[in-house]
C-alpha positions in Angstrom: 74.6 102.3 110.6 76.3 99.9 108.7 73.6 99.9 105.1 72.0 96.4 105.7 70.1 94.5 103.4 66.7 96.0 103.9 68.7 99.3 103.5 70.3 98.4 101.0 67.1 96.9 98.7 65.8 100.5 99.3 68.2 102.3 97.9 68.3 99.6 95.1 65.6 100.2 94.0 66.0 104.5 93.8 69.1 103.8 92.2 68.2 101.0 89.4 64.8 103.5 87.9 67.6 106.0 86.9 71.0 103.6 85.6 69.1 100.6 84.4 69.7 100.8 80.0 72.3 103.2 80.5 76.2 103.5 79.2 79.1 104.2 81.3 80.8 107.5 80.1 83.3 107.6 82.4 85.0 106.2 84.9 86.9 107.9 87.7 88.6 106.6 91.4 88.6 110.0 93.2 89.9 108.0 96.4 91.7 104.9 96.9 88.1 103.1 98.1 85.8 104.8 96.0 85.1 104.2 92.1 82.3 106.9 90.2 80.4 105.4 87.3 79.3 108.7 85.2 76.1 107.8 83.4 74.6 108.4 81.2 70.3 106.9 81.3 67.2 107.3 80.6 66.1 110.1 82.9 69.3 112.0 82.3 72.8 112.2 83.1 74.0 110.5 87.0 76.9 109.9 88.9 77.0 106.4 90.7 79.3 106.2 93.5 80.5 102.6 94.8 82.4 103.1 98.1 84.0 100.0 100.3 85.6 102.0 102.6 85.5 99.3 105.5 83.0 102.2 107.8 81.5 103.6 104.6 80.3 101.1 102.6 77.7 101.8 100.0 76.2 102.2 96.5 74.3 105.4 95.2 73.6 107.8 93.3 75.4 111.3 94.0 75.0 115.1 93.5 78.1 116.3 95.4 81.4 117.2 92.9 84.3 114.9 93.8 88.1 115.9 92.6 90.1 113.3 90.8 93.7 112.4 91.3 96.1 113.7 88.5 97.0 110.1 87.7 94.2 107.4 87.8 95.5 104.0 90.0 95.4 101.1 88.1 92.6 99.6 89.2 90.3 102.5 88.0 92.6 102.0 84.7 91.5 98.4 84.3 87.9 99.2 84.9 87.9 101.9 82.4 89.6 99.0 80.0 86.9 96.4 79.9 83.2 98.7 81.3 84.1 102.1 79.4 81.2 102.5 77.1 79.0 99.6 78.9 75.2 98.9 78.8 74.0 98.7 82.3 72.1 95.9 82.1 70.6 95.0 85.2 71.1 95.9 89.5 70.5 92.9 92.1 71.2 92.0 95.3 71.5 88.2 96.5 68.8 87.7 99.0 69.3 89.0 102.9 72.6 89.8 101.4 74.8 93.6 101.6 75.9 92.6 98.2 75.3 94.9 95.2 75.7 93.4 91.6 75.5 95.6 88.4 75.8 93.5 85.3 77.2 95.4 82.4 77.2 94.2 78.5 80.4 95.9 77.2 82.9 94.5 73.9 86.0 92.8 74.4 89.4 93.1 72.3 87.6 92.0 69.3 85.0 93.8 69.4 82.0 91.3 70.6 79.6 92.1 73.1 80.2 90.8 76.8 78.2 90.5 79.6 80.8 91.2 82.8 80.0 92.0 86.7 80.8 94.3 89.0 80.2 93.6 92.7 80.6 95.6 95.6 80.5 93.0 98.9 79.5 95.6 102.0 81.1 93.4 104.6 83.2 95.8 107.4 86.5 95.1 107.2 86.4 92.8 104.4 84.6 95.0 102.0 85.3 95.0 99.0 84.9 95.8 95.2 84.9 92.8 92.3 85.1 92.6 88.1 84.3 89.6 87.5 84.6 88.5 83.4 81.6 86.2 80.8 83.3 83.1 82.9 82.1 84.7 86.9 86.2 84.3 86.7 87.5 87.0 88.6 89.2 89.5 86.4 90.4 91.7 89.4 88.8 93.5 92.7 89.9 96.5 94.9 91.3 94.3 97.6 93.0 91.2 96.8 92.5 88.7 99.0 95.4 86.1 99.8 94.1 82.7 100.9 94.8 81.1 104.3 94.1 79.2 107.4 92.7 82.4 108.8 90.4 83.1 105.1 88.4 80.5 103.7 87.3 82.5 100.8 90.5 83.7 98.7 89.9 86.4 96.1 92.3 86.5 93.4 92.6 87.4 89.8 91.8 84.2 87.7 89.9 82.8 90.2 86.0 81.6 89.7 84.3 83.7 92.2 81.7 82.4 94.7 79.6 84.4 97.0 80.0 84.7 100.9 79.1 81.8 103.0 75.5 82.9 104.4 75.8 83.1 108.3 74.9 79.6 110.1 71.6 79.7 112.0 70.5 83.0 110.1 67.1 82.9 107.8 65.9 85.2 105.3 63.2 87.1 107.0 61.8 87.4 103.5 61.4 83.2 102.4 60.1 82.0 105.7 57.5 78.8 105.5 54.8 78.4 108.1 57.2 75.4 109.6 60.4 78.4 110.1 57.3 80.5 111.4 56.3 78.0 114.4 59.6 76.8 115.0 60.7 80.7 116.1 57.5 81.0 118.1 58.2 77.6 120.1 61.9 79.6 120.4 61.0 82.7 121.3 59.3 81.8 124.8 62.1 82.7 126.5 63.7 86.1 128.1 65.7 87.1 125.4 65.9 90.9 124.6 63.4 90.8 121.7 66.3 92.5 119.5 68.2 90.0 120.0 66.3 87.4 119.4 66.0 88.8 116.0 69.4 89.5 115.3 70.5 85.6 116.3 67.6 84.1 114.1 67.5 86.6 110.5 70.0 87.5 108.0 69.9 91.3 106.4 69.1 93.5 110.1 70.9 95.9 111.6 70.9 96.2 115.1 69.2 100.1 115.3 66.5 98.2 113.0 66.0 95.1 114.9 65.9 97.6 117.9 62.9 99.1 116.3 61.1 96.6 115.8 61.1 95.5 119.3 60.2 99.0 120.0 57.3 98.6 117.5 55.7 95.5 118.8 56.0 96.4 122.8 56.8 100.0 123.0 60.4 99.2 123.8 63.5 98.5 123.3 64.6 96.1 126.3 61.2 94.2 126.2 62.1 90.3 125.8 60.7 88.7 123.2 58.5 85.9 125.0 56.6 89.0 125.6 54.6 88.4 122.4 56.9 86.7 119.7 53.8 86.8 117.5 53.8 89.9 117.7 57.0 90.5 117.1 56.9 88.3 114.1 53.8 90.2 112.5 56.0 93.6 113.0 58.6 92.3 110.8 56.6 90.7 108.8 54.8 94.4 108.4 58.0 96.0 107.4 59.1 93.7 105.1 55.6 94.3 103.1 56.8 97.9 103.3 60.0 97.9 101.7 59.2 94.8 99.8 56.5 97.6 97.9 58.5 100.4 98.3 56.9 102.2 101.1 59.8 103.4 102.3 61.0 107.2 103.6 64.7 108.3 103.7 65.3 109.7 107.1 68.6 111.3 109.0 68.5 110.7 112.5 70.2 114.3 114.6 71.3 114.2 118.1 72.7 117.1 119.2 72.7 118.7 115.9 75.0 116.6 114.8 73.8 114.0 111.8 74.2 110.3 114.3 72.7 107.9 111.6 70.1 106.8 109.3 67.5 105.1 108.0 64.9 103.9 105.4 62.1 105.2 107.9 61.7 106.8 110.6 62.6 105.5 114.2 61.3 106.2 117.2 62.7 104.0 120.0 65.1 107.5 121.0 62.2 109.4 121.9 62.3 113.2 122.4 66.4 113.0 122.1 67.2 112.3 118.7 65.1 113.9 115.3 64.3 112.3 112.9 64.6 115.1 109.2 63.2 113.3 106.0 65.0 113.0 102.7 62.7 113.2 99.6 65.7 110.7 98.0 67.9 108.5 99.3 70.7 110.3 97.6 69.9 113.7 99.1 70.1 111.5 102.1 73.6 109.8 102.4 74.9 112.9 100.5 74.0 115.1 103.4 75.3 112.4 106.1 78.5 111.4 104.7 79.2 115.1 103.1 81.2 115.9 106.4 82.7 112.8 107.4 84.2 112.2 104.1 85.6 115.7 103.9 87.4 115.5 107.1 88.5 112.0 106.3 90.0 113.1 103.4 91.7 115.3 104.6 93.5 114.0 107.2 94.6 111.3 105.3 95.5 113.6 102.0 96.8 116.2 104.2 98.6 114.2 107.1 102.4 114.5 105.4 102.5 118.0 106.3 100.3 118.4 109.2 102.6 116.3 110.9 105.4 118.7 110.0 102.9 121.3 111.2 102.3 120.2 114.4 105.7 119.2 115.1 106.8 122.8 114.1 104.3 124.2 116.9 105.4 121.9 119.4 109.0 123.4 118.5 107.9 126.6 118.6 105.5 126.3 122.2 108.6 124.2 123.9 110.8 127.6 122.9 108.6 130.1 124.0 108.4 128.6 127.4 112.2 128.5 127.5 112.6 132.6 126.3 109.5 133.0 129.2 111.4 131.6 131.8 114.5 133.3 131.2 112.9 136.5 130.8 111.7 135.6 134.4 115.4 135.5 135.4 115.9 139.1 134.1 113.6 140.6 136.0 116.4 140.5 139.3 118.8 142.5 137.4 118.2 144.9 139.4 120.2 143.7 142.4 123.1 143.1 140.4 123.4 146.8 139.3 122.9 147.8 143.2 125.4 145.8 144.6 127.9 146.5 141.7 127.5 150.9 143.1 127.8 149.2 146.6 131.2 147.9 145.9 132.6 151.0 144.0 131.2 152.8 147.0 133.0 151.1 149.5 136.4 150.0 147.5 138.2 151.8 150.1 137.7 149.1 152.6 138.0 146.1 150.8 141.1 143.8 150.2 141.1 141.2 147.4 140.3 137.3 148.9 137.1 138.8 150.9 134.3 136.7 150.1 131.6 138.7 151.6 131.2 142.9 151.9 128.7 143.6 154.5 127.8 147.1 153.8 125.2 149.3 153.9 122.6 149.5 151.4 121.3 152.9 150.4 119.4 152.3 147.9 117.3 151.0 151.4 115.1 153.9 153.3 116.3 152.5 156.2 119.7 152.0 154.8 119.6 148.2 156.1 122.7 146.4 155.7 123.3 144.4 153.0 125.5 141.3 152.8 127.0 141.0 148.5 129.3 138.0 147.4 132.6 138.6 146.6 134.8 136.0 144.0 137.9 135.6 146.1 139.9 135.4 143.3 139.0 138.9 141.8 140.0 141.9 143.1 137.2 144.7 144.5 137.1 146.4 141.1 136.8 143.3 139.3 133.5 142.0 141.7 131.6 145.2 140.4 132.7 145.3 137.4 131.3 141.2 136.8 128.2 142.8 138.7 127.7 145.6 136.6 128.3 143.0 133.7 125.3 140.8 134.6 123.3 143.7 134.9 124.0 144.6 131.4 123.5 141.3 130.0 120.4 140.7 132.0 118.8 144.2 130.6 120.0 143.4 126.8 118.6 139.6 127.1 115.0 141.5 128.6 114.8 143.3 125.4 115.8 140.3 123.1 113.7 137.9 124.6 110.9 140.5 124.6 111.0 140.7 121.2 112.0 137.5 120.2 107.9 136.0 122.4 106.1 138.5 119.9 107.4 137.5 117.5 107.0 134.0 119.0 103.7 134.2 119.4 103.0 136.4 115.7 104.5 132.8 114.4 101.8 130.8 116.4 99.6 132.4 115.6 100.4 132.0 111.8 100.6 127.8 112.8 97.2 128.1 114.2 95.7 130.3 111.4 97.2 127.6 109.0 95.6 124.2 111.1 92.2 126.5 110.9 92.8 126.2 106.9 93.7 122.8 106.9 90.6 121.7 108.9 88.5 123.6 106.3 89.8 122.7 103.4 87.0 120.8 101.3 89.7 118.7 99.0 93.3 118.3 96.8 92.8 121.5 95.7 92.5 123.0 98.9 95.3 120.9 100.5 97.6 121.7 97.5 97.2 125.3 98.1 98.2 125.3 101.9 101.2 123.2 100.9 102.5 125.6 98.5 101.6 128.5 101.3 103.7 126.2 103.8 106.7 126.0 100.7 107.2 129.6 100.6 106.8 130.7 104.2 109.5 128.0 104.8 107.7 125.0 106.7 108.0 122.6 104.3 110.6 121.9 101.3 109.7 122.1 97.4 109.1 118.9 96.0 111.8 117.5 93.8 109.3 116.1 90.8 109.3 118.7 88.2 105.3 117.4 87.4 105.0 118.6 91.2 106.8 121.9 90.7 103.8 123.2 87.6 102.2 125.6 88.2 98.8 124.7 89.5 95.5 126.6 89.2 94.9 128.8 91.6 91.5 128.2 93.7 88.8 130.2 93.7 86.9 131.1 97.4 83.7 129.7 98.6 80.6 132.3 97.0 77.7 133.1 98.5 74.9 135.7 97.9 73.0 137.3 101.1 68.9 137.1 100.9 69.4 141.2 98.8 71.5 139.6 96.4 74.7 140.8 97.6 78.1 139.1 96.7 79.5 137.4 99.6 83.5 135.3 99.1 84.7 133.2 101.9 88.5 132.5 102.0 89.7 129.5 102.6 93.2 129.9 103.5 95.6 132.4 104.3 96.4 132.5 100.8 93.1 133.1 99.5 92.4 135.8 102.6 95.5 138.0 101.3 94.0 137.9 97.7 90.7 138.6 98.4 91.4 141.5 101.3 94.2 143.0 99.7 93.9 142.8 95.8 90.8 142.0 95.0 88.1 143.9 97.3 87.5 147.4 96.6 87.9 150.1 99.4 84.2 150.1 100.5 83.8 146.5 100.5 83.3 145.3 103.5 85.6 143.2 105.8 84.4 140.6 108.3 86.7 138.7 110.5 85.9 137.0 114.0 87.7 138.8 117.3 90.6 137.6 118.1 90.2 133.7 116.5 91.3 131.6 113.7 89.6 131.9 110.8 88.8 132.9 107.0 88.3 136.8 105.9 84.8 137.6 104.3 84.5 139.9 101.5 81.0 141.3 101.3 80.8 143.6 98.0 78.3 146.4 98.2 79.7 148.0 94.6 80.5 151.4 96.4 76.5 151.3 98.2 75.9 151.1 101.7 75.1 147.8 102.3 71.8 146.5 104.1 71.9 145.6 107.6 70.5 141.9 106.5 73.8 141.5 104.0 75.6 142.8 107.3 74.0 140.4 109.5 75.0 137.7 106.8 78.3 137.9 105.9 79.3 138.2 110.1 77.0 134.3 110.3 79.4 132.9 107.3 82.5 134.8 109.4 81.8 132.6 112.6 80.8 129.7 111.0 84.0 129.5 108.6 86.1 129.9 111.9 87.6 128.2 115.0 84.4 129.4 117.2 82.0 127.6 115.0 80.4 125.5 117.6 79.8 128.2 119.8 77.7 130.8 120.5 77.7 134.6 120.4 80.9 135.0 118.2 82.1 138.3 118.3 82.7 139.4 114.5 84.6 142.6 113.3 83.7 144.3 110.2 84.8 147.3 108.5 85.2 148.8 105.4 88.7 147.5 103.4 89.6 150.4 103.1 90.6 150.3 107.0 92.6 146.7 106.5 96.3 146.8 106.2 98.8 144.3 105.5 102.5 145.1 107.5 105.4 144.8 105.4 106.7 141.3 105.9 103.8 140.1 108.2 102.4 136.1 107.1 99.8 135.6 104.4 96.5 136.3 106.2 97.8 139.0 108.9 96.2 141.8 109.2 95.4 144.7 110.8 92.6 146.9 110.9 90.5 150.5 112.9 87.7 152.0 112.5 85.5 148.9 113.3 81.9 147.9 114.0 82.0 144.1 116.8 78.5 142.3 115.2 78.1 139.2 118.1 76.5 136.5 116.2 75.9 132.6 116.2 77.2 130.2 113.5 75.0 128.8 111.6 75.4 125.7 108.7 71.8 125.9 108.3 72.5 129.6 106.8 75.5 128.6 104.7 73.2 126.0 102.9 70.7 128.5 102.3 73.1 131.4 101.0 75.2 129.0 98.5 74.4 130.4 94.9 
C-alpha cells in the first residue's frame, strides 16, 4: 500500500527515537530518487533513507547496504554543502498528511548556526524532496515544478514553501469535535459502503485501512455505513488511539509466498488467502518488503542499455537459426538429385539436346517404376546430369555446414540466455558492470570510449553461505564469476553444483578435502536451484560432482563447462534457506 498518514506516524515514532540529537556524518544518493543520511545517533550509528520514488515513497531507517555512484549527483552535493555535520533537532509530520519534515541545525558559510528543513512529500506522482533555508525559502528540490495552469503549486529555488492544500471536504480524524461527529453520524444513514464513506470524509487513510476498519465494525468489507455508523466511528477512534499510544505491530501481508502489502497492524479482511507476518521493527519490515522490488527495478533501469543490445542479439540469432533450419529441411531431398543424375547418365544413348523431359525406368525403385525427369532444353544430356550432381553436392555440403552452424547457434543461444539469467540475479552496479565487461570481451558490446570507464574495476566476489554443519558454500553471480569459481579457485575435491539443463549459477561446496555430509550437499543443491531459472518451480534436478570431473572446453564461452561422473538431486528452491545460511 502507499504509506498513508497513520502508517507514516508509526514509522516516524520509531525513527525519531534513533535519530533525534544525532549528527549527519555522510550523505549519499544511491539512485535518482533516494537520499541516504548516515547519522551518528545516541543509540549508535544508523542510516536514514528518504525515498522520493513515486511508487515507493517512504522514510525509514535501513540496514541494507546500497552502492553509491562513482560521482555524486548535483542534489547530493547540495545537501552535503548545507547539511553535513548538522544536528537533527526534530522529526515532524503535519496532521494527517503524508509528509515528513526533518529540522536540522547546521552551520552556514560564515560559521553561524542556522536551521534548515528537509521535507519529504509522499504524494504519489507528485512525490518530492525539498531543502528549505531558515526563512522557509526553497534552496532546491529533487524535482523542480514549474508553475502553469495545470499546477497550482510551483516548487522552484528561491520561492517560499507552503504546505500542500488540504483535500476539500475531508477532516483530520484526530481532531473531530462533537459537532463533527454528530454531522458524520447524520450523513452515515445511507447505503454507501463503509470503506468509501471513511475515504470520502477523512484524511490520512489508505483504502486498505478503511476496509479493515469496516471489517472490524461489521465483519465484512462491503457492508453499508448505514448499518451502524456509530460502531464504524468507534472502531476508527480505537484505531487512532492505538496508533497515538504506540500500540502498533509492523506486519507484512504475504499472498502465494510473495510480499503483497504491509501495514502497522494485523490485517484480517482477506481471510485465509493472505498470511500476516509480524516484524520486530518497521526497519526490518520495510527492508524486507522493498528489497527485491528495488533490486529488480535498479537492475532494469541501470542495465537497460545493454539489455536492449542483448535481447536484439538474441532475436537476430533466433531468426537466423529459423532460416537455417528451413534450409536444412530443404536439403533432405538431395538424394533425388543424385538419382536423377544417375538415370540421365544411364540413358545418354537415347537422349537428344532440346528435350524437356526424360522418362526412364528408376532402377533404384524395387518395382522399377518409370520416373519423369525435368530437363533444361538449352543444355546437352551430359550438362543436365552434371547440373543434378552439382545440386546434390551443394545440398550435401550445405547439410554438413548448416548442422555445424545450428550447433554453434544453439550454444550461442544458451550463452545469451545464461547472461540474461545473470542480469536477473544481479544485485547492484558492480554485478552489472562485470556482466557488461563480459559482454565487451565476447563482442556483444563496444568498449566505452572514456578513459575513466576503461579503468580496471575491482572484481566482485561471489555470494557466500555457510551450511548447517559449517561448510562454506559459494554461489557465482555471473558467468565470469562462475568460471573463476569452478576453473581457478575450487580444489579438485570440492563439490560443484548446477541445475540440470537449466541456466543458473555455479555453486561450490568447499570440503577441504573431506567427504561432505548429506545435509551440506542438500543445502548446496537447494541454493543451486534457488539461484537459477527454476527458482519458482518444484523438484528441480541439480547435478553435482567433485570439481575434478568438471572441464571447460577450449574456446567455450564464459560459464560453459562439461562434466562427467555426476549425481542428481531433486530439490525444492527455498528462499528462506538462503536467508538462513547467510553468514
